[in-house]
Biopython code that builds the backbone (N, CA, C, O; Angstrom):
import numpy as np
from Bio.PDB.StructureBuilder import StructureBuilder

atoms = [
    (1, "MET", "N", (0.858, -1.166, 0.010)),
    (1, "MET", "CA", (-0.004, -0.002, 0.000)),
    (1, "MET", "C", (0.905, 1.233, -0.008)),
    (1, "MET", "O", (1.846, 1.328, 0.780)),
    (2, "GLU", "N", (0.617, 2.149, -0.883)),
    (2, "GLU", "CA", (1.332, 3.418, -0.979)),
    (2, "GLU", "C", (0.537, 4.467, -0.199)),
    (2, "GLU", "O", (-0.689, 4.386, -0.124)),
    (3, "ARG", "N", (1.219, 5.433, 0.371)),
    (3, "ARG", "CA", (0.586, 6.559, 1.050)),
    (3, "ARG", "C", (1.145, 7.849, 0.505)),
    (3, "ARG", "O", (2.362, 8.022, 0.435)),
    (4, "TYR", "N", (0.269, 8.760, 0.117)),
    (4, "TYR", "CA", (0.644, 10.064, -0.371)),
    (4, "TYR", "C", (0.024, 11.107, 0.561)),
    (4, "TYR", "O", (-1.185, 11.093, 0.792)),
    (5, "ILE", "N", (0.838, 11.998, 1.090)),
    (5, "ILE", "CA", (0.355, 13.098, 1.941)),
    (5, "ILE", "C", (-0.031, 14.260, 1.025)),
    (5, "ILE", "O", (0.798, 14.796, 0.290)),
    (6, "THR", "N", (-1.305, 14.631, 1.089)),
    (6, "THR", "CA", (-1.820, 15.652, 0.176)),
    (6, "THR", "C", (-1.412, 17.038, 0.623)),
    (6, "THR", "O", (-1.051, 17.256, 1.780)),
    (7, "LYS", "N", (-1.476, 17.975, -0.315)),
    (7, "LYS", "CA", (-1.134, 19.379, -0.043)),
    (7, "LYS", "C", (-2.233, 20.270, -0.631)),
    (7, "LYS", "O", (-2.567, 20.138, -1.809)),
    (8, "GLY", "N", (-2.795, 21.169, 0.172)),
    (8, "GLY", "CA", (-3.728, 22.146, -0.319)),
    (8, "GLY", "C", (-5.171, 21.672, -0.472)),
    (8, "GLY", "O", (-5.977, 22.328, -1.131)),
    (9, "THR", "N", (-5.500, 20.511, 0.150)),
    (9, "THR", "CA", (-6.862, 20.016, 0.062)),
    (9, "THR", "C", (-7.381, 19.609, 1.430)),
    (9, "THR", "O", (-6.624, 19.502, 2.395)),
    (10, "CYS", "N", (-8.679, 19.385, 1.494)),
    (10, "CYS", "CA", (-9.291, 18.973, 2.764)),
    (10, "CYS", "C", (-8.858, 17.561, 3.160)),
    (10, "CYS", "O", (-8.743, 17.249, 4.345)),
    (11, "SER", "N", (-8.618, 16.711, 2.160)),
    (11, "SER", "CA", (-8.143, 15.375, 2.462)),
    (11, "SER", "C", (-6.674, 15.495, 2.962)),
    (11, "SER", "O", (-5.934, 16.378, 2.528)),
    (12, "ARG", "N", (-6.284, 14.611, 3.857)),
    (12, "ARG", "CA", (-4.949, 14.657, 4.448)),
    (12, "ARG", "C", (-3.980, 13.703, 3.803)),
    (12, "ARG", "O", (-2.773, 13.943, 3.797)),
    (13, "ALA", "N", (-4.507, 12.603, 3.250)),
    (13, "ALA", "CA", (-3.638, 11.588, 2.660)),
    (13, "ALA", "C", (-4.480, 10.731, 1.705)),
    (13, "ALA", "O", (-5.710, 10.721, 1.754)),
    (14, "ILE", "N", (-3.749, 10.007, 0.829)),
    (14, "ILE", "CA", (-4.387, 9.062, -0.083)),
    (14, "ILE", "C", (-3.597, 7.775, -0.004)),
    (14, "ILE", "O", (-2.378, 7.781, -0.175)),
    (15, "ASP", "N", (-4.273, 6.677, 0.252)),
    (15, "ASP", "CA", (-3.661, 5.333, 0.227)),
    (15, "ASP", "C", (-4.131, 4.626, -1.014)),
    (15, "ASP", "O", (-5.306, 4.703, -1.373)),
    (16, "PHE", "N", (-3.211, 3.927, -1.682)),
    (16, "PHE", "CA", (-3.603, 3.233, -2.916)),
    (16, "PHE", "C", (-2.612, 2.119, -3.230)),
    (16, "PHE", "O", (-1.507, 2.077, -2.691)),
    (17, "GLU", "N", (-3.025, 1.234, -4.099)),
    (17, "GLU", "CA", (-2.170, 0.178, -4.619)),
    (17, "GLU", "C", (-2.221, 0.192, -6.125)),
    (17, "GLU", "O", (-3.214, 0.606, -6.722)),
    (18, "VAL", "N", (-1.138, -0.264, -6.739)),
    (18, "VAL", "CA", (-1.085, -0.406, -8.172)),
    (18, "VAL", "C", (-0.549, -1.782, -8.475)),
    (18, "VAL", "O", (0.492, -2.172, -7.947)),
    (19, "GLU", "N", (-1.248, -2.534, -9.327)),
    (19, "GLU", "CA", (-0.785, -3.850, -9.785)),
    (19, "GLU", "C", (-0.609, -3.768, -11.281)),
    (19, "GLU", "O", (-1.575, -3.531, -12.006)),
    (20, "GLY", "N", (0.611, -3.960, -11.758)),
    (20, "GLY", "CA", (0.883, -3.710, -13.177)),
    (20, "GLY", "C", (0.698, -2.200, -13.375)),
    (20, "GLY", "O", (1.387, -1.400, -12.742)),
    (21, "ASN", "N", (-0.199, -1.826, -14.223)),
    (21, "ASN", "CA", (-0.564, -0.427, -14.398)),
    (21, "ASN", "C", (-1.986, -0.158, -13.950)),
    (21, "ASN", "O", (-2.552, 0.879, -14.295)),
    (22, "ILE", "N", (-2.567, -1.053, -13.201)),
    (22, "ILE", "CA", (-3.964, -0.931, -12.790)),
    (22, "ILE", "C", (-4.049, -0.474, -11.340)),
    (22, "ILE", "O", (-3.380, -1.019, -10.462)),
    (23, "ILE", "N", (-4.884, 0.537, -11.102)),
    (23, "ILE", "CA", (-5.068, 1.117, -9.756)),
    (23, "ILE", "C", (-6.034, 0.253, -8.964)),
    (23, "ILE", "O", (-7.067, -0.196, -9.461)),
    (24, "LYS", "N", (-5.651, 0.038, -7.702)),
    (24, "LYS", "CA", (-6.451, -0.785, -6.766)),
    (24, "LYS", "C", (-6.578, -0.073, -5.407)),
    (24, "LYS", "O", (-5.704, 0.693, -5.001)),
    (25, "ASN", "N", (-7.664, -0.347, -4.742)),
    (25, "ASN", "CA", (-7.818, 0.020, -3.319)),
    (25, "ASN", "C", (-7.464, 1.454, -2.983)),
    (25, "ASN", "O", (-6.552, 1.697, -2.193)),
    (26, "VAL", "N", (-8.165, 2.398, -3.563)),
    (26, "VAL", "CA", (-7.902, 3.825, -3.270)),
    (26, "VAL", "C", (-8.724, 4.236, -2.075)),
    (26, "VAL", "O", (-9.921, 3.954, -2.014)),
    (27, "ARG", "N", (-8.079, 4.919, -1.095)),
    (27, "ARG", "CA", (-8.765, 5.411, 0.087)),
    (27, "ARG", "C", (-8.231, 6.812, 0.439)),
    (27, "ARG", "O", (-7.026, 7.007, 0.601)),
    (28, "PHE", "N", (-9.141, 7.764, 0.550)),
    (28, "PHE", "CA", (-8.761, 9.109, 0.963)),
    (28, "PHE", "C", (-8.972, 9.229, 2.471)),
    (28, "PHE", "O", (-9.957, 8.716, 3.002)),
    (29, "ALA", "N", (-8.049, 9.904, 3.163)),
    (29, "ALA", "CA", (-8.207, 10.216, 4.577)),
    (29, "ALA", "C", (-8.670, 11.640, 4.651)),
    (29, "ALA", "O", (-7.922, 12.557, 4.314)),
    (30, "GLY", "N", (-9.900, 11.844, 5.091)),
    (30, "GLY", "CA", (-10.488, 13.194, 5.151)),
    (30, "GLY", "C", (-11.046, 13.608, 3.829)),
    (30, "GLY", "O", (-11.162, 12.794, 2.913)),
    (31, "GLY", "N", (-11.394, 14.868, 3.716)),
    (31, "GLY", "CA", (-11.995, 15.386, 2.495)),
    (31, "GLY", "C", (-13.494, 15.203, 2.486)),
    (31, "GLY", "O", (-14.074, 14.722, 3.459)),
    (32, "CYS", "N", (-14.119, 15.584, 1.397)),
    (32, "CYS", "CA", (-15.569, 15.458, 1.228)),
    (32, "CYS", "C", (-15.877, 13.975, 0.967)),
    (32, "CYS", "O", (-15.607, 13.470, -0.122)),
    (33, "SER", "N", (-16.419, 13.306, 1.923)),
    (33, "SER", "CA", (-16.555, 11.865, 1.911)),
    (33, "SER", "C", (-17.201, 11.333, 0.639)),
    (33, "SER", "O", (-16.669, 10.416, 0.014)),
    (34, "GLY", "N", (-18.338, 11.892, 0.249)),
    (34, "GLY", "CA", (-19.011, 11.400, -0.950)),
    (34, "GLY", "C", (-18.194, 11.563, -2.200)),
    (34, "GLY", "O", (-18.140, 10.662, -3.037)),
    (35, "ASN", "N", (-17.542, 12.731, -2.339)),
    (35, "ASN", "CA", (-16.735, 12.980, -3.524)),
    (35, "ASN", "C", (-15.513, 12.104, -3.566)),
    (35, "ASN", "O", (-15.193, 11.545, -4.615)),
    (36, "THR", "N", (-14.815, 11.968, -2.450)),
    (36, "THR", "CA", (-13.604, 11.177, -2.460)),
    (36, "THR", "C", (-13.910, 9.692, -2.636)),
    (36, "THR", "O", (-13.138, 8.981, -3.279)),
    (37, "GLN", "N", (-15.009, 9.216, -2.082)),
    (37, "GLN", "CA", (-15.424, 7.820, -2.340)),
    (37, "GLN", "C", (-15.742, 7.618, -3.800)),
    (37, "GLN", "O", (-15.404, 6.587, -4.383)),
    (38, "GLY", "N", (-16.395, 8.605, -4.393)),
    (38, "GLY", "CA", (-16.745, 8.502, -5.801)),
    (38, "GLY", "C", (-15.529, 8.448, -6.694)),
    (38, "GLY", "O", (-15.442, 7.609, -7.590)),
    (39, "VAL", "N", (-14.583, 9.353, -6.447)),
    (39, "VAL", "CA", (-13.335, 9.352, -7.229)),
    (39, "VAL", "C", (-12.630, 8.031, -7.061)),
    (39, "VAL", "O", (-12.171, 7.438, -8.038)),
    (40, "ALA", "N", (-12.536, 7.557, -5.817)),
    (40, "ALA", "CA", (-11.826, 6.314, -5.563)),
    (40, "ALA", "C", (-12.469, 5.143, -6.330)),
    (40, "ALA", "O", (-11.751, 4.347, -6.936)),
    (41, "ARG", "N", (-13.739, 5.032, -6.314)),
    (41, "ARG", "CA", (-14.424, 3.941, -7.023)),
    (41, "ARG", "C", (-14.286, 4.063, -8.528)),
    (41, "ARG", "O", (-14.148, 3.061, -9.229)),
    (42, "LEU", "N", (-14.323, 5.295, -9.026)),
    (42, "LEU", "CA", (-14.189, 5.497, -10.472)),
    (42, "LEU", "C", (-12.824, 5.098, -10.999)),
    (42, "LEU", "O", (-12.731, 4.568, -12.106)),
    (43, "VAL", "N", (-11.763, 5.337, -10.243)),
    (43, "VAL", "CA", (-10.411, 5.047, -10.742)),
    (43, "VAL", "C", (-9.967, 3.631, -10.452)),
    (43, "VAL", "O", (-9.022, 3.160, -11.085)),
    (44, "GLU", "N", (-10.598, 2.927, -9.528)),
    (44, "GLU", "CA", (-10.201, 1.536, -9.248)),
    (44, "GLU", "C", (-10.448, 0.705, -10.480)),
    (44, "GLU", "O", (-11.543, 0.724, -11.042)),
    (45, "GLY", "N", (-9.432, -0.027, -10.904)),
    (45, "GLY", "CA", (-9.519, -0.840, -12.102)),
    (45, "GLY", "C", (-9.070, -0.085, -13.360)),
    (45, "GLY", "O", (-9.007, -0.670, -14.441)),
    (46, "MET", "N", (-8.764, 1.184, -13.227)),
    (46, "MET", "CA", (-8.360, 2.007, -14.358)),
    (46, "MET", "C", (-6.854, 1.972, -14.525)),
    (46, "MET", "O", (-6.103, 1.829, -13.560)),
    (47, "ASP", "N", (-6.424, 2.106, -15.789)),
    (47, "ASP", "CA", (-5.009, 2.209, -16.075)),
    (47, "ASP", "C", (-4.459, 3.494, -15.453)),
    (47, "ASP", "O", (-5.109, 4.536, -15.525)),
    (48, "ILE", "N", (-3.277, 3.434, -14.847)),
    (48, "ILE", "CA", (-2.711, 4.531, -14.134)),
    (48, "ILE", "C", (-2.526, 5.785, -15.033)),
    (48, "ILE", "O", (-2.737, 6.911, -14.583)),
    (49, "ASN", "N", (-2.131, 5.570, -16.296)),
    (49, "ASN", "CA", (-1.916, 6.699, -17.202)),
    (49, "ASN", "C", (-3.228, 7.370, -17.559)),
    (49, "ASN", "O", (-3.281, 8.598, -17.641)),
    (50, "ASP", "N", (-4.284, 6.608, -17.773)),
    (50, "ASP", "CA", (-5.610, 7.167, -18.067)),
    (50, "ASP", "C", (-6.100, 8.013, -16.877)),
    (50, "ASP", "O", (-6.608, 9.121, -17.057)),
    (51, "ALA", "N", (-5.939, 7.474, -15.676)),
    (51, "ALA", "CA", (-6.389, 8.217, -14.470)),
    (51, "ALA", "C", (-5.648, 9.559, -14.338)),
    (51, "ALA", "O", (-6.252, 10.599, -14.073)),
    (52, "ILE", "N", (-4.334, 9.501, -14.531)),
    (52, "ILE", "CA", (-3.537, 10.737, -14.419)),
    (52, "ILE", "C", (-4.030, 11.760, -15.446)),
    (52, "ILE", "O", (-4.232, 12.924, -15.101)),
    (53, "SER", "N", (-4.222, 11.355, -16.674)),
    (53, "SER", "CA", (-4.619, 12.329, -17.707)),
    (53, "SER", "C", (-6.016, 12.877, -17.454)),
    (53, "SER", "O", (-6.293, 14.013, -17.838)),
    (54, "ARG", "N", (-6.896, 12.129, -16.832)),
    (54, "ARG", "CA", (-8.231, 12.614, -16.564)),
    (54, "ARG", "C", (-8.304, 13.497, -15.319)),
    (54, "ARG", "O", (-9.124, 14.414, -15.269)),
    (55, "LEU", "N", (-7.484, 13.247, -14.337)),
    (55, "LEU", "CA", (-7.566, 13.930, -13.025)),
    (55, "LEU", "C", (-6.656, 15.120, -12.874)),
    (55, "LEU", "O", (-6.955, 16.054, -12.131)),
    (56, "GLU", "N", (-5.559, 15.087, -13.569)),
    (56, "GLU", "CA", (-4.507, 16.104, -13.396)),
    (56, "GLU", "C", (-5.058, 17.514, -13.773)),
    (56, "GLU", "O", (-5.664, 17.700, -14.829)),
    (57, "GLY", "N", (-4.828, 18.462, -12.896)),
    (57, "GLY", "CA", (-5.200, 19.843, -13.165)),
    (57, "GLY", "C", (-6.597, 20.272, -12.716)),
    (57, "GLY", "O", (-6.962, 21.439, -12.866)),
    (58, "ILE", "N", (-7.379, 19.345, -12.169)),
    (58, "ILE", "CA", (-8.690, 19.706, -11.633)),
    (58, "ILE", "C", (-8.492, 20.606, -10.443)),
    (58, "ILE", "O", (-7.695, 20.304, -9.555)),
    (59, "ASP", "N", (-9.222, 21.726, -10.414)),
    (59, "ASP", "CA", (-9.089, 22.729, -9.357)),
    (59, "ASP", "C", (-10.361, 22.741, -8.460)),
    (59, "ASP", "O", (-11.484, 22.562, -8.932)),
    (60, "CYS", "N", (-10.133, 22.954, -7.199)),
    (60, "CYS", "CA", (-11.239, 23.044, -6.232)),
    (60, "CYS", "C", (-11.240, 24.422, -5.599)),
    (60, "CYS", "O", (-10.339, 24.744, -4.825)),
    (61, "ALA", "N", (-12.221, 25.231, -5.907)),
    (61, "ALA", "CA", (-12.427, 26.542, -5.279)),
    (61, "ALA", "C", (-11.223, 27.470, -5.377)),
    (61, "ALA", "O", (-10.928, 28.207, -4.436)),
    (62, "GLY", "N", (-10.530, 27.438, -6.504)),
    (62, "GLY", "CA", (-9.398, 28.343, -6.696)),
    (62, "GLY", "C", (-8.135, 28.002, -5.899)),
    (62, "GLY", "O", (-7.245, 28.839, -5.745)),
    (63, "ARG", "N", (-8.069, 26.791, -5.405)),
    (63, "ARG", "CA", (-6.900, 26.378, -4.595)),
    (63, "ARG", "C", (-5.702, 26.009, -5.444)),
    (63, "ARG", "O", (-4.587, 25.900, -4.935)),
    (64, "GLY", "N", (-5.922, 25.815, -6.734)),
    (64, "GLY", "CA", (-4.843, 25.392, -7.610)),
    (64, "GLY", "C", (-4.632, 23.867, -7.606)),
    (64, "GLY", "O", (-3.746, 23.347, -8.285)),
    (65, "THR", "N", (-5.440, 23.191, -6.850)),
    (65, "THR", "CA", (-5.410, 21.732, -6.766)),
    (65, "THR", "C", (-6.763, 21.230, -6.277)),
    (65, "THR", "O", (-7.676, 22.024, -6.049)),
    (66, "SER", "N", (-6.894, 19.938, -6.117)),
    (66, "SER", "CA", (-8.120, 19.304, -5.637)),
    (66, "SER", "C", (-7.768, 17.893, -5.217)),
    (66, "SER", "O", (-6.645, 17.438, -5.430)),
    (67, "CYS", "N", (-8.716, 17.202, -4.624)),
    (67, "CYS", "CA", (-8.458, 15.805, -4.253)),
    (67, "CYS", "C", (-8.170, 14.947, -5.497)),
    (67, "CYS", "O", (-7.252, 14.129, -5.451)),
    (68, "PRO", "N", (-8.902, 15.095, -6.591)),
    (68, "PRO", "CA", (-8.555, 14.332, -7.804)),
    (68, "PRO", "C", (-7.167, 14.700, -8.332)),
    (68, "PRO", "O", (-6.406, 13.825, -8.744)),
    (69, "ASP", "N", (-6.839, 16.000, -8.321)),
    (69, "ASP", "CA", (-5.515, 16.432, -8.773)),
    (69, "ASP", "C", (-4.418, 15.865, -7.870)),
    (69, "ASP", "O", (-3.358, 15.475, -8.360)),
    (70, "GLN", "N", (-4.660, 15.816, -6.562)),
    (70, "GLN", "CA", (-3.691, 15.240, -5.659)),
    (70, "GLN", "C", (-3.526, 13.739, -5.906)),
    (70, "GLN", "O", (-2.425, 13.205, -5.768)),
    (71, "LEU", "N", (-4.602, 13.066, -6.265)),
    (71, "LEU", "CA", (-4.475, 11.646, -6.620)),
    (71, "LEU", "C", (-3.612, 11.486, -7.875)),
    (71, "LEU", "O", (-2.799, 10.564, -7.947)),
    (72, "ALA", "N", (-3.777, 12.365, -8.859)),
    (72, "ALA", "CA", (-2.959, 12.334, -10.035)),
    (72, "ALA", "C", (-1.489, 12.532, -9.682)),
    (72, "ALA", "O", (-0.626, 11.843, -10.225)),
    (73, "LYS", "N", (-1.196, 13.466, -8.778)),
    (73, "LYS", "CA", (0.177, 13.704, -8.322)),
    (73, "LYS", "C", (0.720, 12.485, -7.595)),
    (73, "LYS", "O", (1.888, 12.135, -7.762)),
    (74, "ALA", "N", (-0.104, 11.841, -6.798)),
    (74, "ALA", "CA", (0.322, 10.625, -6.087)),
    (74, "ALA", "C", (0.672, 9.526, -7.084)),
    (74, "ALA", "O", (1.682, 8.841, -6.920)),
    (75, "LEU", "N", (-0.146, 9.351, -8.108)),
    (75, "LEU", "CA", (0.081, 8.330, -9.110)),
    (75, "LEU", "C", (1.341, 8.631, -9.941)),
    (75, "LEU", "O", (2.101, 7.722, -10.275)),
    (76, "LYS", "N", (1.551, 9.911, -10.269)),
    (76, "LYS", "CA", (2.763, 10.272, -10.994)),
    (76, "LYS", "C", (3.984, 10.016, -10.135)),
    (76, "LYS", "O", (4.997, 9.525, -10.632)),
    (77, "GLY", "N", (3.906, 10.337, -8.856)),
    (77, "GLY", "CA", (5.025, 10.088, -7.952)),
    (77, "GLY", "C", (5.319, 8.595, -7.861)),
    (77, "GLY", "O", (6.482, 8.195, -7.829)),
    (78, "TYR", "N", (4.288, 7.778, -7.818)),
    (78, "TYR", "CA", (4.441, 6.343, -7.779)),
    (78, "TYR", "C", (5.168, 5.861, -9.037)),
    (78, "TYR", "O", (6.100, 5.061, -8.958)),
    (79, "LYS", "N", (4.736, 6.352, -10.183)),
    (79, "LYS", "CA", (5.379, 5.953, -11.454)),
    (79, "LYS", "C", (6.851, 6.324, -11.480)),
    (79, "LYS", "O", (7.681, 5.533, -11.929)),
    (80, "GLU", "N", (7.188, 7.523, -11.003)),
    (80, "GLU", "CA", (8.570, 7.967, -10.981)),
    (80, "GLU", "C", (9.411, 7.109, -10.011)),
    (80, "GLU", "O", (10.556, 6.766, -10.304)),
    (81, "LYS", "N", (8.831, 6.780, -8.883)),
    (81, "LYS", "CA", (9.550, 5.935, -7.931)),
    (81, "LYS", "C", (9.782, 4.524, -8.491)),
    (81, "LYS", "O", (10.849, 3.940, -8.301)),
    (82, "GLU", "N", (8.789, 3.997, -9.169)),
    (82, "GLU", "CA", (8.926, 2.663, -9.779)),
    (82, "GLU", "C", (9.946, 2.676, -10.890)),
    (82, "GLU", "O", (10.711, 1.722, -11.026)),
    (83, "ALA", "N", (9.983, 3.723, -11.688)),
    (83, "ALA", "CA", (10.939, 3.825, -12.784)),
    (83, "ALA", "C", (12.357, 3.903, -12.208)),
    (83, "ALA", "O", (13.264, 3.259, -12.735)),
    (84, "ALA", "N", (12.562, 4.671, -11.149)),
    (84, "ALA", "CA", (13.870, 4.779, -10.509)),
    (84, "ALA", "C", (14.304, 3.440, -9.926)),
    (84, "ALA", "O", (15.468, 3.049, -10.022)),
    (85, "ARG", "N", (13.324, 2.733, -9.308)),
    (85, "ARG", "CA", (13.636, 1.436, -8.705)),
    (85, "ARG", "C", (14.050, 0.444, -9.777)),
    (85, "ARG", "O", (14.973, -0.344, -9.569)),
    (86, "ARG", "N", (13.378, 0.472, -10.926)),
    (86, "ARG", "CA", (13.748, -0.455, -11.993)),
    (86, "ARG", "C", (15.093, -0.114, -12.630)),
    (86, "ARG", "O", (15.799, -1.000, -13.111)),
    (87, "ALA", "N", (15.442, 1.164, -12.632)),
    (87, "ALA", "CA", (16.706, 1.602, -13.235)),
    (87, "ALA", "C", (17.908, 1.180, -12.383)),
    (87, "ALA", "O", (19.027, 1.100, -12.889)),
    (88, "ASN", "N", (17.685, 0.914, -11.122)),
    (88, "ASN", "CA", (18.786, 0.549, -10.208)),
    (88, "ASN", "C", (19.024, -0.901, -10.198)),
    (88, "ASN", "O", (19.909, -1.377, -9.488)),
]
sb = StructureBuilder()
sb.init_structure("model")
sb.init_model(0)
sb.init_chain("A")
sb.init_seg("    ")
for serial, (resi, resn, name, xyz) in enumerate(atoms, 1):
    if name == "N":
        sb.init_residue(resn, " ", resi, " ")
    sb.init_atom(name, np.array(xyz, "f"), 0.0, 1.0, " ", f" {name:<3s}", serial, name[0])
structure = sb.get_structure()
């Protein structure tokens, strides 16, 4: 299970798993419960690259980010970490 600490949103963290390129078990800590549950269910089973392209850049109330955008950042960070791990 991966954990990403969010920045600039009501949610405090996002926990998720990735198998191959498929997103699994997404859970937001905090945030708007209905919205974060909805986003989590929508992306579970989705290809990581598709989820990033759909969620990246979504803004919430002029904050410059949102819970979906933070999930995209978490997934991008995961991909970068995995690429670095494979390169070593």
